[in-house]
C-alpha positions as protocol buffer text, in pm:
chain_id: "A"
residue {
  index: 1
  type: MET
  ca { x: 0 y: 0 z: 0 }
}
residue {
  index: 2
  type: LYS
  ca { x: 283 y: 242 z: 88 }
}
residue {
  index: 3
  type: LEU
  ca { x: 455 y: 161 z: -240 }
}
residue {
  index: 4
  type: LEU
  ca { x: 135 y: 232 z: -435 }
}
residue {
  index: 5
  type: ARG
  ca { x: 100 y: 567 z: -260 }
}
residue {
  index: 6
  type: LYS
  ca { x: 452 y: 661 z: -362 }
}
residue {
  index: 7
  type: ILE
  ca { x: 385 y: 553 z: -721 }
}
residue {
  index: 8
  type: PHE
  ca { x: 80 y: 781 z: -731 }
}
residue {
  index: 9
  type: PHE
  ca { x: 277 y: 1086 z: -607 }
}
residue {
  index: 10
  type: PRO
  ca { x: 259 y: 1259 z: -951 }
}
residue {
  index: 11
  type: PHE
  ca { x: -118 y: 1281 z: -905 }
}
residue {
  index: 12
  type: VAL
  ca { x: -88 y: 1481 z: -581 }
}
residue {
  index: 13
  type: PRO
  ca { x: -59 y: 1821 z: -758 }
}
residue {
  index: 14
  type: ILE
  ca { x: -361 y: 1736 z: -973 }
}
residue {
  index: 15
  type: TYR
  ca { x: -571 y: 1649 z: -667 }
}
residue {
  index: 16
  type: TYR
  ca { x: -444 y: 1964 z: -496 }
}
residue {
  index: 17
  type: LEU
  ca { x: -545 y: 2185 z: -788 }
}
residue {
  index: 18
  type: VAL
  ca { x: -889 y: 2029 z: -829 }
}
residue {
  index: 19
  type: THR
  ca { x: -981 y: 2059 z: -461 }
}
residue {
  index: 20
  type: SER
  ca { x: -830 y: 2408 z: -436 }
}
residue {
  index: 21
  type: LEU
  ca { x: -1032 y: 2525 z: -736 }
}
residue {
  index: 22
  type: ARG
  ca { x: -1351 y: 2376 z: -590 }
}
residue {
  index: 23
  type: ASN
  ca { x: -1295 y: 2553 z: -257 }
}
residue {
  index: 24
  type: LYS
  ca { x: -1213 y: 2882 z: -430 }
}
residue {
  index: 25
  type: LEU
  ca { x: -1537 y: 2863 z: -629 }
}
residue {
  index: 26
  type: PHE
  ca { x: -1730 y: 2819 z: -305 }
}
residue {
  index: 27
  type: ASP
  ca { x: -1534 y: 3101 z: -139 }
}
residue {
  index: 28
  type: LEU
  ca { x: -1622 y: 3332 z: -431 }
}
residue {
  index: 29
  type: ASN
  ca { x: -1988 y: 3221 z: -413 }
}
residue {
  index: 30
  type: ILE
  ca { x: -1974 y: 3091 z: -771 }
}
residue {
  index: 31
  type: LEU
  ca { x: -2062 y: 2752 z: -630 }
}
residue {
  index: 32
  type: LYS
  ca { x: -2338 y: 2812 z: -378 }
}
residue {
  index: 33
  type: SER
  ca { x: -2333 y: 2726 z: -9 }
}
residue {
  index: 34
  type: LYS
  ca { x: -2665 y: 2730 z: 172 }
}
residue {
  index: 35
  type: SER
  ca { x: -2718 y: 2857 z: 525 }
}
residue {
  index: 36
  type: TYR
  ca { x: -3015 y: 2766 z: 746 }
}
residue {
  index: 37
  type: ASN
  ca { x: -3228 y: 2940 z: 1006 }
}
residue {
  index: 38
  type: LEU
  ca { x: -3120 y: 2706 z: 1284 }
}
residue {
  index: 39
  type: PRO
  ca { x: -2778 y: 2634 z: 1438 }
}
residue {
  index: 40
  type: VAL
  ca { x: -2578 y: 2374 z: 1244 }
}
residue {
  index: 41
  type: ILE
  ca { x: -2252 y: 2240 z: 1389 }
}
residue {
  index: 42
  type: CYS
  ca { x: -2019 y: 2049 z: 1158 }
}
residue {
  index: 43
  type: VAL
  ca { x: -1765 y: 1799 z: 1291 }
}
residue {
  index: 44
  type: GLY
  ca { x: -1506 y: 1690 z: 1036 }
}
residue {
  index: 45
  type: ASN
  ca { x: -1143 y: 1666 z: 935 }
}
residue {
  index: 46
  type: LEU
  ca { x: -906 y: 1740 z: 651 }
}
residue {
  index: 47
  type: SER
  ca { x: -780 y: 1383 z: 633 }
}
residue {
  index: 48
  type: VAL
  ca { x: -942 y: 1050 z: 558 }
}
residue {
  index: 49
  type: GLY
  ca { x: -1084 y: 866 z: 858 }
}
residue {
  index: 50
  type: GLY
  ca { x: -970 y: 788 z: 1208 }
}
residue {
  index: 51
  type: THR
  ca { x: -967 y: 1129 z: 1379 }
}
residue {
  index: 52
  type: GLY
  ca { x: -1240 y: 1053 z: 1633 }
}
residue {
  index: 53
  type: LYS
  ca { x: -1546 y: 1217 z: 1479 }
}
residue {
  index: 54
  type: SER
  ca { x: -1799 y: 977 z: 1633 }
}
residue {
  index: 55
  type: PRO
  ca { x: -1676 y: 1020 z: 1993 }
}
residue {
  index: 56
  type: MET
  ca { x: -1683 y: 1397 z: 1938 }
}
residue {
  index: 57
  type: ILE
  ca { x: -2041 y: 1383 z: 1808 }
}
residue {
  index: 58
  type: GLU
  ca { x: -2134 y: 1183 z: 2119 }
}
residue {
  index: 59
  type: TYR
  ca { x: -1960 y: 1440 z: 2339 }
}
residue {
  index: 60
  type: LEU
  ca { x: -2167 y: 1717 z: 2178 }
}
residue {
  index: 61
  type: ILE
  ca { x: -2488 y: 1516 z: 2215 }
}
residue {
  index: 62
  type: ARG
  ca { x: -2426 y: 1474 z: 2588 }
}
residue {
  index: 63
  type: LEU
  ca { x: -2338 y: 1842 z: 2618 }
}
residue {
  index: 64
  type: LEU
  ca { x: -2644 y: 1977 z: 2437 }
}
residue {
  index: 65
  type: GLN
  ca { x: -2928 y: 1724 z: 2438 }
}
residue {
  index: 66
  type: ASP
  ca { x: -3092 y: 1852 z: 2758 }
}
residue {
  index: 67
  type: ASP
  ca { x: -3117 y: 2207 z: 2621 }
}
residue {
  index: 68
  type: VAL
  ca { x: -3229 y: 2161 z: 2259 }
}
residue {
  index: 69
  type: THR
  ca { x: -3419 y: 1929 z: 2027 }
}
residue {
  index: 70
  type: LEU
  ca { x: -3120 y: 1771 z: 1862 }
}
residue {
  index: 71
  type: ALA
  ca { x: -3064 y: 1581 z: 1536 }
}
residue {
  index: 72
  type: THR
  ca { x: -2754 y: 1419 z: 1389 }
}
residue {
  index: 73
  type: LEU
  ca { x: -2714 y: 1400 z: 1013 }
}
residue {
  index: 74
  type: SER
  ca { x: -2459 y: 1170 z: 851 }
}
residue {
  index: 75
  type: ARG
  ca { x: -2421 y: 1035 z: 500 }
}
residue {
  index: 76
  type: GLY
  ca { x: -2446 y: 677 z: 633 }
}
residue {
  index: 77
  type: TYR
  ca { x: -2120 y: 538 z: 501 }
}
residue {
  index: 78
  type: LYS
  ca { x: -2149 y: 188 z: 344 }
}
residue {
  index: 79
  type: ARG
  ca { x: -2522 y: 161 z: 415 }
}
residue {
  index: 80
  type: SER
  ca { x: -2748 y: -51 z: 198 }
}
residue {
  index: 81
  type: THR
  ca { x: -3001 y: 229 z: 139 }
}
residue {
  index: 82
  type: SER
  ca { x: -2986 y: 567 z: -32 }
}
residue {
  index: 83
  type: GLY
  ca { x: -3152 y: 904 z: 10 }
}
residue {
  index: 84
  type: PHE
  ca { x: -3297 y: 1033 z: 335 }
}
residue {
  index: 85
  type: LYS
  ca { x: -3364 y: 788 z: 616 }
}
residue {
  index: 86
  type: LEU
  ca { x: -3463 y: 858 z: 975 }
}
residue {
  index: 87
  type: ALA
  ca { x: -3379 y: 593 z: 1234 }
}
residue {
  index: 88
  type: ASN
  ca { x: -3668 y: 432 z: 1422 }
}
residue {
  index: 89
  type: ASP
  ca { x: -3723 y: 127 z: 1643 }
}
residue {
  index: 90
  type: ASN
  ca { x: -3725 y: -105 z: 1342 }
}
residue {
  index: 91
  type: THR
  ca { x: -3413 y: 33 z: 1173 }
}
residue {
  index: 92
  type: LYS
  ca { x: -3128 y: -211 z: 1109 }
}
residue {
  index: 93
  type: VAL
  ca { x: -2762 y: -122 z: 1116 }
}
residue {
  index: 94
  type: ASP
  ca { x: -2705 y: -182 z: 745 }
}
residue {
  index: 95
  type: GLU
  ca { x: -2983 y: 66 z: 658 }
}
residue {
  index: 96
  type: ILE
  ca { x: -2812 y: 371 z: 810 }
}
residue {
  index: 97
  type: GLY
  ca { x: -2450 y: 268 z: 877 }
}
residue {
  index: 98
  type: ASP
  ca { x: -2270 y: 159 z: 1191 }
}
residue {
  index: 99
  type: GLU
  ca { x: -2194 y: 499 z: 1346 }
}
residue {
  index: 100
  type: PRO
  ca { x: -2543 y: 653 z: 1303 }
}
residue {
  index: 101
  type: PHE
  ca { x: -2688 y: 326 z: 1435 }
}
residue {
  index: 102
  type: GLN
  ca { x: -2463 y: 361 z: 1739 }
}
residue {
  index: 103
  type: PHE
  ca { x: -2597 y: 715 z: 1800 }
}
residue {
  index: 104
  type: HIS
  ca { x: -2952 y: 584 z: 1765 }
}
residue {
  index: 105
  type: GLN
  ca { x: -2897 y: 298 z: 2009 }
}
residue {
  index: 106
  type: LYS
  ca { x: -2733 y: 516 z: 2275 }
}
residue {
  index: 107
  type: PHE
  ca { x: -2939 y: 835 z: 2256 }
}
residue {
  index: 108
  type: LYS
  ca { x: -3308 y: 755 z: 2228 }
}
residue {
  index: 109
  type: ASP
  ca { x: -3430 y: 1113 z: 2266 }
}
residue {
  index: 110
  type: ILE
  ca { x: -3259 y: 1258 z: 1959 }
}
residue {
  index: 111
  type: LEU
  ca { x: -3329 y: 1233 z: 1587 }
}
residue {
  index: 112
  type: VAL
  ca { x: -3072 y: 1033 z: 1390 }
}
residue {
  index: 113
  type: ALA
  ca { x: -3087 y: 1080 z: 1014 }
}
residue {
  index: 114
  type: VAL
  ca { x: -2873 y: 992 z: 714 }
}
residue {
  index: 115
  type: ASP
  ca { x: -2864 y: 1149 z: 369 }
}
residue {
  index: 116
  type: GLU
  ca { x: -2575 y: 1173 z: 125 }
}
residue {
  index: 117
  type: ASP
  ca { x: -2721 y: 1509 z: 16 }
}
residue {
  index: 118
  type: ARG
  ca { x: -2684 y: 1719 z: 332 }
}
residue {
  index: 119
  type: GLN
  ca { x: -2899 y: 2003 z: 196 }
}
residue {
  index: 120
  type: HIS
  ca { x: -3185 y: 1763 z: 131 }
}
residue {
  index: 121
  type: GLY
  ca { x: -3130 y: 1602 z: 471 }
}
residue {
  index: 122
  type: ILE
  ca { x: -3150 y: 1932 z: 658 }
}
residue {
  index: 123
  type: GLU
  ca { x: -3454 y: 2048 z: 464 }
}
residue {
  index: 124
  type: THR
  ca { x: -3631 y: 1718 z: 529 }
}
residue {
  index: 125
  type: LEU
  ca { x: -3560 y: 1745 z: 902 }
}
residue {
  index: 126
  type: GLN
  ca { x: -3696 y: 2100 z: 898 }
}
residue {
  index: 127
  type: SER
  ca { x: -4020 y: 1977 z: 745 }
}
residue {
  index: 128
  type: PHE
  ca { x: -4100 y: 1761 z: 1049 }
}
residue {
  index: 129
  type: GLU
  ca { x: -4372 y: 1870 z: 1290 }
}
residue {
  index: 130
  type: ASN
  ca { x: -4130 y: 1820 z: 1580 }
}
residue {
  index: 131
  type: LEU
  ca { x: -3843 y: 1985 z: 1396 }
}
residue {
  index: 132
  type: PRO
  ca { x: -3498 y: 1994 z: 1557 }
}
residue {
  index: 133
  type: SER
  ca { x: -3357 y: 2318 z: 1697 }
}
residue {
  index: 134
  type: LEU
  ca { x: -2996 y: 2205 z: 1637 }
}
residue {
  index: 135
  type: ILE
  ca { x: -2834 y: 1977 z: 1379 }
}
residue {
  index: 136
  type: LEU
  ca { x: -2495 y: 1808 z: 1421 }
}
residue {
  index: 137
  type: LEU
  ca { x: -2336 y: 1729 z: 1086 }
}
residue {
  index: 138
  type: ASP
  ca { x: -2111 y: 1423 z: 1106 }
}
residue {
  index: 139
  type: ASP
  ca { x: -1810 y: 1420 z: 869 }
}
residue {
  index: 140
  type: ALA
  ca { x: -1926 y: 1709 z: 651 }
}
residue {
  index: 141
  type: TYR
  ca { x: -1629 y: 1947 z: 651 }
}
residue {
  index: 142
  type: GLN
  ca { x: -1584 y: 1904 z: 274 }
}
residue {
  index: 143
  type: HIS
  ca { x: -1960 y: 1918 z: 209 }
}
residue {
  index: 144
  type: ARG
  ca { x: -1946 y: 2286 z: 114 }
}
residue {
  index: 145
  type: LYS
  ca { x: -2299 y: 2299 z: -26 }
}
residue {
  index: 146
  type: VAL
  ca { x: -2405 y: 2344 z: 337 }
}
residue {
  index: 147
  type: LYS
  ca { x: -2259 y: 2640 z: 523 }
}
residue {
  index: 148
  type: ALA
  ca { x: -2251 y: 2530 z: 884 }
}
residue {
  index: 149
  type: GLY
  ca { x: -2268 y: 2803 z: 1144 }
}
residue {
  index: 150
  type: PHE
  ca { x: -1991 y: 2643 z: 1351 }
}
residue {
  index: 151
  type: ASN
  ca { x: -1709 y: 2413 z: 1235 }
}
residue {
  index: 152
  type: ILE
  ca { x: -1512 y: 2180 z: 1461 }
}
residue {
  index: 153
  type: LEU
  ca { x: -1206 y: 2040 z: 1284 }
}
residue {
  index: 154
  type: LEU
  ca { x: -1030 y: 1731 z: 1421 }
}
residue {
  index: 155
  type: THR
  ca { x: -671 y: 1623 z: 1363 }
}
residue {
  index: 156
  type: THR
  ca { x: -490 y: 1339 z: 1538 }
}
residue {
  index: 157
  type: HIS
  ca { x: -186 y: 1394 z: 1756 }
}
residue {
  index: 158
  type: SER
  ca { x: 2 y: 1123 z: 1565 }
}
residue {
  index: 159
  type: ASN
  ca { x: -77 y: 1266 z: 1220 }
}
residue {
  index: 160
  type: LEU
  ca { x: -137 y: 1640 z: 1227 }
}
residue {
  index: 161
  type: TYR
  ca { x: -277 y: 1783 z: 906 }
}
residue {
  index: 162
  type: SER
  ca { x: 16 y: 2027 z: 907 }
}
residue {
  index: 163
  type: ASP
  ca { x: 253 y: 1732 z: 860 }
}
residue {
  index: 164
  type: ASP
  ca { x: 49 y: 1564 z: 587 }
}
residue {
  index: 165
  type: ILE
  ca { x: 12 y: 1598 z: 210 }
}
residue {
  index: 166
  type: MET
  ca { x: -273 y: 1546 z: -33 }
}
residue {
  index: 167
  type: LEU
  ca { x: -422 y: 1221 z: -154 }
}
residue {
  index: 168
  type: PRO
  ca { x: -337 y: 982 z: -308 }
}
residue {
  index: 169
  type: THR
  ca { x: 10 y: 978 z: -149 }
}
residue {
  index: 170
  type: GLY
  ca { x: -91 y: 1147 z: 175 }
}
residue {
  index: 171
  type: ASP
  ca { x: -420 y: 1144 z: 364 }
}
residue {
  index: 172
  type: LEU
  ca { x: -548 y: 1500 z: 310 }
}
residue {
  index: 173
  type: ARG
  ca { x: -882 y: 1538 z: 134 }
}
residue {
  index: 174
  type: GLU
  ca { x: -818 y: 1906 z: 69 }
}
residue {
  index: 175
  type: PRO
  ca { x: -527 y: 2150 z: 113 }
}
residue {
  index: 176
  type: ARG
  ca { x: -422 y: 2249 z: 463 }
}
residue {
  index: 177
  type: ILE
  ca { x: -548 y: 2603 z: 410 }
}
residue {
  index: 178
  type: GLY
  ca { x: -899 y: 2456 z: 444 }
}
residue {
  index: 179
  type: ALA
  ca { x: -839 y: 2456 z: 819 }
}
residue {
  index: 180
  type: GLU
  ca { x: -909 y: 2830 z: 814 }
}
residue {
  index: 181
  type: ARG
  ca { x: -1283 y: 2755 z: 791 }
}
residue {
  index: 182
  type: ALA
  ca { x: -1278 y: 2601 z: 1140 }
}
residue {
  index: 183
  type: ASN
  ca { x: -1397 y: 2784 z: 1450 }
}
residue {
  index: 184
  type: ILE
  ca { x: -1236 y: 2523 z: 1673 }
}
residue {
  index: 185
  type: VAL
  ca { x: -950 y: 2283 z: 1602 }
}
residue {
  index: 186
  type: VAL
  ca { x: -916 y: 1980 z: 1830 }
}
residue {
  index: 187
  type: VAL
  ca { x: -600 y: 1770 z: 1840 }
}
residue {
  index: 188
  type: THR
  ca { x: -741 y: 1426 z: 1920 }
}
residue {
  index: 189
  type: LYS
  ca { x: -604 y: 1103 z: 2063 }
}
residue {
  index: 190
  type: CYS
  ca { x: -334 y: 1283 z: 2260 }
}
residue {
  index: 191
  type: PRO
  ca { x: -122 y: 1093 z: 2511 }
}
residue {
  index: 192
  type: ASN
  ca { x: -229 y: 1154 z: 2868 }
}
residue {
  index: 193
  type: ASN
  ca { x: 108 y: 1305 z: 2958 }
}
residue {
  index: 194
  type: LEU
  ca { x: 111 y: 1573 z: 2688 }
}
residue {
  index: 195
  type: ASP
  ca { x: 279 y: 1874 z: 2850 }
}
residue {
  index: 196
  type: ASP
  ca { x: 255 y: 2246 z: 2779 }
}
residue {
  index: 197
  type: ASN
  ca { x: 579 y: 2253 z: 2581 }
}
residue {
  index: 198
  type: ASN
  ca { x: 445 y: 1993 z: 2337 }
}
residue {
  index: 199
  type: LYS
  ca { x: 111 y: 2168 z: 2318 }
}
residue {
  index: 200
  type: ASN
  ca { x: 285 y: 2493 z: 2226 }
}
residue {
  index: 201
  type: ARG
  ca { x: 496 y: 2312 z: 1967 }
}
residue {
  index: 202
  type: ILE
  ca { x: 179 y: 2174 z: 1805 }
}
residue {
  index: 203
  type: LYS
  ca { x: 10 y: 2514 z: 1825 }
}
residue {
  index: 204
  type: ASN
  ca { x: 301 y: 2670 z: 1637 }
}
residue {
  index: 205
  type: LYS
  ca { x: 290 y: 2398 z: 1371 }
}
residue {
  index: 206
  type: LEU
  ca { x: -84 y: 2443 z: 1311 }
}
residue {
  index: 207
  type: ASN
  ca { x: -44 y: 2823 z: 1293 }
}
residue {
  index: 208
  type: LEU
  ca { x: -410 y: 2903 z: 1352 }
}
residue {
  index: 209
  type: ASN
  ca { x: -566 y: 3244 z: 1302 }
}
residue {
  index: 210
  type: ASP
  ca { x: -638 y: 3471 z: 1598 }
}
residue {
  index: 211
  type: ASN
  ca { x: -1012 y: 3401 z: 1576 }
}
residue {
  index: 212
  type: GLN
  ca { x: -965 y: 3024 z: 1602 }
}
residue {
  index: 213
  type: ASN
  ca { x: -947 y: 2822 z: 1921 }
}
residue {
  index: 214
  type: LEU
  ca { x: -727 y: 2517 z: 1979 }
}
residue {
  index: 215
  type: PHE
  ca { x: -804 y: 2231 z: 2217 }
}
residue {
  index: 216
  type: PHE
  ca { x: -645 y: 1896 z: 2297 }
}
residue {
  index: 217
  type: SER
  ca { x: -837 y: 1576 z: 2367 }
}
residue {
  index: 218
  type: SER
  ca { x: -764 y: 1218 z: 2462 }
}
residue {
  index: 219
  type: ILE
  ca { x: -951 y: 890 z: 2457 }
}
residue {
  index: 220
  type: VAL
  ca { x: -1082 y: 753 z: 2786 }
}
residue {
  index: 221
  type: TYR
  ca { x: -1158 y: 382 z: 2787 }
}
residue {
  index: 222
  type: ASP
  ca { x: -1422 y: 239 z: 3016 }
}
residue {
  index: 223
  type: ASN
  ca { x: -1320 y: 6 z: 3298 }
}
residue {
  index: 224
  type: SER
  ca { x: -1582 y: -248 z: 3185 }
}
residue {
  index: 225
  type: VAL
  ca { x: -1698 y: -422 z: 2870 }
}
residue {
  index: 226
  type: PHE
  ca { x: -2068 y: -459 z: 2789 }
}
residue {
  index: 227
  type: ASN
  ca { x: -2319 y: -646 z: 2579 }
}
residue {
  index: 228
  type: ASP
  ca { x: -2699 y: -638 z: 2573 }
}
residue {
  index: 229
  type: GLY
  ca { x: -2732 y: -803 z: 2914 }
}
residue {
  index: 230
  type: GLU
  ca { x: -2396 y: -846 z: 3086 }
}
residue {
  index: 231
  type: VAL
  ca { x: -2104 y: -645 z: 3215 }
}
residue {
  index: 232
  type: LEU
  ca { x: -1748 y: -761 z: 3277 }
}
residue {
  index: 233
  type: THR
  ca { x: -1474 y: -550 z: 3425 }
}
residue {
  index: 234
  type: VAL
  ca { x: -1158 y: -522 z: 3219 }
}
residue {
  index: 235
  type: SER
  ca { x: -971 y: -687 z: 3506 }
}
residue {
  index: 236
  type: ASP
  ca { x: -1206 y: -989 z: 3474 }
}
residue {
  index: 237
  type: LEU
  ca { x: -1054 y: -1050 z: 3130 }
}
residue {
  index: 238
  type: LYS
  ca { x: -719 y: -1143 z: 3285 }
}
residue {
  index: 239
  type: ASN
  ca { x: -860 y: -1485 z: 3360 }
}
residue {
  index: 240
  type: ARG
  ca { x: -1025 y: -1533 z: 3021 }
}
residue {
  index: 241
  type: ASP
  ca { x: -898 y: -1626 z: 2676 }
}
residue {
  index: 242
  type: PHE
  ca { x: -1043 y: -1374 z: 2433 }
}
residue {
  index: 243
  type: THR
  ca { x: -1002 y: -1236 z: 2084 }
}
residue {
  index: 244
  type: LEU
  ca { x: -998 y: -865 z: 2008 }
}
residue {
  index: 245
  type: VAL
  ca { x: -1181 y: -789 z: 1682 }
}
residue {
  index: 246
  type: THR
  ca { x: -1151 y: -440 z: 1532 }
}
residue {
  index: 247
  type: GLY
  ca { x: -1278 y: -275 z: 1215 }
}
residue {
  index: 248
  type: ILE
  ca { x: -1161 y: 81 z: 1279 }
}
residue {
  index: 249
  type: ALA
  ca { x: -908 y: 313 z: 1117 }
}
residue {
  index: 250
  type: ASN
  ca { x: -644 y: 278 z: 1390 }
}
residue {
  index: 251
  type: ALA
  ca { x: -667 y: 2 z: 1649 }
}
residue {
  index: 252
  type: LYS
  ca { x: -326 y: 68 z: 1807 }
}
residue {
  index: 253
  type: PRO
  ca { x: -450 y: 286 z: 2098 }
}
residue {
  index: 254
  type: LEU
  ca { x: -705 y: 20 z: 2193 }
}
residue {
  index: 255
  type: VAL
  ca { x: -447 y: -259 z: 2169 }
}
residue {
  index: 256
  type: ASP
  ca { x: -202 y: -57 z: 2378 }
}
residue {
  index: 257
  type: TYR
  ca { x: -469 y: 13 z: 2641 }
}
residue {
  index: 258
  type: LEU
  ca { x: -561 y: -355 z: 2682 }
}
residue {
  index: 259
  type: LYS
  ca { x: -194 y: -457 z: 2699 }
}
residue {
  index: 260
  type: SER
  ca { x: -133 y: -188 z: 2962 }
}
residue {
  index: 261
  type: LYS
  ca { x: -389 y: -372 z: 3175 }
}
residue {
  index: 262
  type: GLY
  ca { x: -179 y: -688 z: 3157 }
}
residue {
  index: 263
  type: LEU
  ca { x: -408 y: -866 z: 2912 }
}
residue {
  index: 264
  type: THR
  ca { x: -293 y: -1121 z: 2655 }
}
residue {
  index: 265
  type: PHE
  ca { x: -513 y: -1178 z: 2352 }
}
residue {
  index: 266
  type: GLU
  ca { x: -536 y: -1258 z: 1983 }
}
residue {
  index: 267
  type: HIS
  ca { x: -610 y: -957 z: 1762 }
}
residue {
  index: 268
  type: ILE
  ca { x: -802 y: -985 z: 1435 }
}
residue {
  index: 269
  type: ASN
  ca { x: -786 y: -650 z: 1259 }
}
residue {
  index: 270
  type: TYR
  ca { x: -1011 y: -547 z: 968 }
}
residue {
  index: 271
  type: LYS
  ca { x: -1034 y: -224 z: 770 }
}
residue {
  index: 272
  type: ASP
  ca { x: -1251 y: 64 z: 889 }
}
residue {
  index: 273
  type: HIS
  ca { x: -1626 y: 10 z: 836 }
}
residue {
  index: 274
  type: TYR
  ca { x: -1548 y: -343 z: 721 }
}
residue {
  index: 275
  type: ASN
  ca { x: -1839 y: -550 z: 590 }
}
residue {
  index: 276
  type: PHE
  ca { x: -1795 y: -893 z: 747 }
}
residue {
  index: 277
  type: THR
  ca { x: -1825 y: -1175 z: 495 }
}
residue {
  index: 278
  type: ASP
  ca { x: -1974 y: -1519 z: 556 }
}
residue {
  index: 279
  type: LYS
  ca { x: -1619 y: -1655 z: 569 }
}
residue {
  index: 280
  type: ASP
  ca { x: -1522 y: -1397 z: 832 }
}
residue {
  index: 281
  type: LEU
  ca { x: -1826 y: -1482 z: 1041 }
}
residue {
  index: 282
  type: GLU
  ca { x: -1746 y: -1853 z: 1014 }
}
residue {
  index: 283
  type: VAL
  ca { x: -1402 y: -1783 z: 1164 }
}
residue {
  index: 284
  type: LEU
  ca { x: -1539 y: -1554 z: 1436 }
}
residue {
  index: 285
  type: ASN
  ca { x: -1815 y: -1800 z: 1531 }
}
residue {
  index: 286
  type: LYS
  ca { x: -1543 y: -2044 z: 1639 }
}
residue {
  index: 287
  type: LYS
  ca { x: -1427 y: -1802 z: 1910 }
}
residue {
  index: 288
  type: LYS
  ca { x: -1558 y: -1828 z: 2265 }
}
residue {
  index: 289
  type: LEU
  ca { x: -1518 y: -1467 z: 2380 }
}
residue {
  index: 290
  type: ILE
  ca { x: -1474 y: -1162 z: 2157 }
}
residue {
  index: 291
  type: ILE
  ca { x: -1405 y: -806 z: 2270 }
}
residue {
  index: 292
  type: THR
  ca { x: -1469 y: -542 z: 2008 }
}
residue {
  index: 293
  type: THR
  ca { x: -1535 y: -172 z: 1963 }
}
residue {
  index: 294
  type: GLU
  ca { x: -1880 y: -26 z: 2013 }
}
residue {
  index: 295
  type: LYS
  ca { x: -1907 y: 47 z: 1641 }
}
residue {
  index: 296
  type: ASP
  ca { x: -1816 y: -311 z: 1542 }
}
residue {
  index: 297
  type: PHE
  ca { x: -2051 y: -449 z: 1807 }
}
residue {
  index: 298
  type: MET
  ca { x: -2342 y: -283 z: 1626 }
}
residue {
  index: 299
  type: ARG
  ca { x: -2268 y: -489 z: 1314 }
}
residue {
  index: 300
  type: LEU
  ca { x: -2158 y: -816 z: 1473 }
}
residue {
  index: 301
  type: ASN
  ca { x: -2417 y: -844 z: 1749 }
}
residue {
  index: 302
  type: LYS
  ca { x: -2687 y: -1016 z: 1540 }
}
residue {
  index: 303
  type: GLN
  ca { x: -2447 y: -1216 z: 1324 }
}
residue {
  index: 304
  type: LEU
  ca { x: -2265 y: -1433 z: 1578 }
}
residue {
  index: 305
  type: ASP
  ca { x: -2434 y: -1736 z: 1734 }
}
residue {
  index: 306
  type: ASP
  ca { x: -2283 y: -1886 z: 2049 }
}
residue {
  index: 307
  type: VAL
  ca { x: -2000 y: -1637 z: 2095 }
}
residue {
  index: 308
  type: GLU
  ca { x: -1979 y: -1414 z: 2401 }
}
residue {
  index: 309
  type: LEU
  ca { x: -1952 y: -1071 z: 2237 }
}
residue {
  index: 310
  type: PHE
  ca { x: -1869 y: -758 z: 2438 }
}
residue {
  index: 311
  type: TYR
  ca { x: -1772 y: -403 z: 2348 }
}
residue {
  index: 312
  type: LEU
  ca { x: -1546 y: -153 z: 2522 }
}
residue {
  index: 313
  type: PRO
  ca { x: -1696 y: 200 z: 2526 }
}
residue {
  index: 314
  type: ILE
  ca { x: -1483 y: 510 z: 2486 }
}
residue {
  index: 315
  type: LYS
  ca { x: -1537 y: 876 z: 2560 }
}
residue {
  index: 316
  type: VAL
  ca { x: -1354 y: 1196 z: 2475 }
}
residue {
  index: 317
  type: LYS
  ca { x: -1177 y: 1395 z: 2745 }
}
residue {
  index: 318
  type: ILE
  ca { x: -1109 y: 1754 z: 2642 }
}
residue {
  index: 319
  type: ASP
  ca { x: -846 y: 1966 z: 2814 }
}
residue {
  index: 320
  type: ASN
  ca { x: -996 y: 2298 z: 2919 }
}
residue {
  index: 321
  type: ALA
  ca { x: -1340 y: 2145 z: 2861 }
}
residue {
  index: 322
  type: ASN
  ca { x: -1522 y: 2433 z: 3031 }
}
residue {
  index: 323
  type: GLU
  ca { x: -1395 y: 2677 z: 2769 }
}
residue {
  index: 324
  type: PHE
  ca { x: -1476 y: 2435 z: 2486 }
}
residue {
  index: 325
  type: ASN
  ca { x: -1828 y: 2381 z: 2621 }
}
residue {
  index: 326
  type: LYS
  ca { x: -1877 y: 2756 z: 2664 }
}
residue {
  index: 327
  type: LEU
  ca { x: -1784 y: 2830 z: 2301 }
}
residue {
  index: 328
  type: VAL
  ca { x: -2020 y: 2564 z: 2167 }
}
residue {
  index: 329
  type: LYS
  ca { x: -2309 y: 2667 z: 2389 }
}
residue {
  index: 330
  type: GLU
  ca { x: -2262 y: 3036 z: 2315 }
}
residue {
  index: 331
  type: PHE
  ca { x: -2294 y: 2962 z: 1943 }
}
residue {
  index: 332
  type: VAL
  ca { x: -2618 y: 2770 z: 1999 }
}
residue {
  index: 333
  type: VAL
  ca { x: -2770 y: 3026 z: 2236 }
}
residue {
  index: 334
  type: ASN
  ca { x: -2668 y: 3332 z: 2036 }
}
residue {
  index: 335
  type: PHE
  ca { x: -2758 y: 3198 z: 1692 }
}
């Protein structure tokens, strides 16, 4: 894969020019962005996958759901349906995608919708009798046809967008200058011992504008694993043989966390948003105990027979969270 990326390096300037031209046309209002008469918060990134968008969406849901009628809108990556779809009690994971399904399962009092056309999705949500008073756009930073009122841009500590280059050799979906559209930039998946000197070094590398705010966040793993009816503490797993199954962009932090707890396990690693085949399920059905991510649990839960299947929840911890929360809430209240 790395060799292929190097081979495709001559295409990087072409991709850069195409995406730059597209952004410039939106900036000049030649291509039209549409604003809406309700607060819209966009969570996204400049790079492909793995920056922690879903945990950030969940953080925002917990922060805001008691104060507003809230909806999430995603495209529904790798779903089996198309067009607008609103999650209900009969919705299956393949109909809306694993991450929206996770939102729907965890937060019963919000609206969870998918639509590859974000304009159409927002307008459909606005047509409801119980219309939302706030919409969270999941992974829509490059969806310029919608002009969100507030943009939260994520970049991982291990792969800052300032150190990256454009696809297909690098991971950037658009040039780094696109970060200027963000109100807040969050460096995600930081080590717990990140000190002020390293924070300042990162701040200098990102070179944000004066009107932008920078925050640092880390992943917090739960002390227990869960399924639909049982709970095991992570320490209980020391006495059990289990297999870790992951279908996420970067499983290393999870693997490192479990190893730090003194656990020994087999790890079967799939690509992000992986669609498990019959052959995969045949292999997994031979396991006795599987620990997986919450996202993968949503897809595997109904497909494995006699396997004990548990997931390990994660949350986002934001340094200077009070200031972050204040900025987000002020946007919603003052819209």
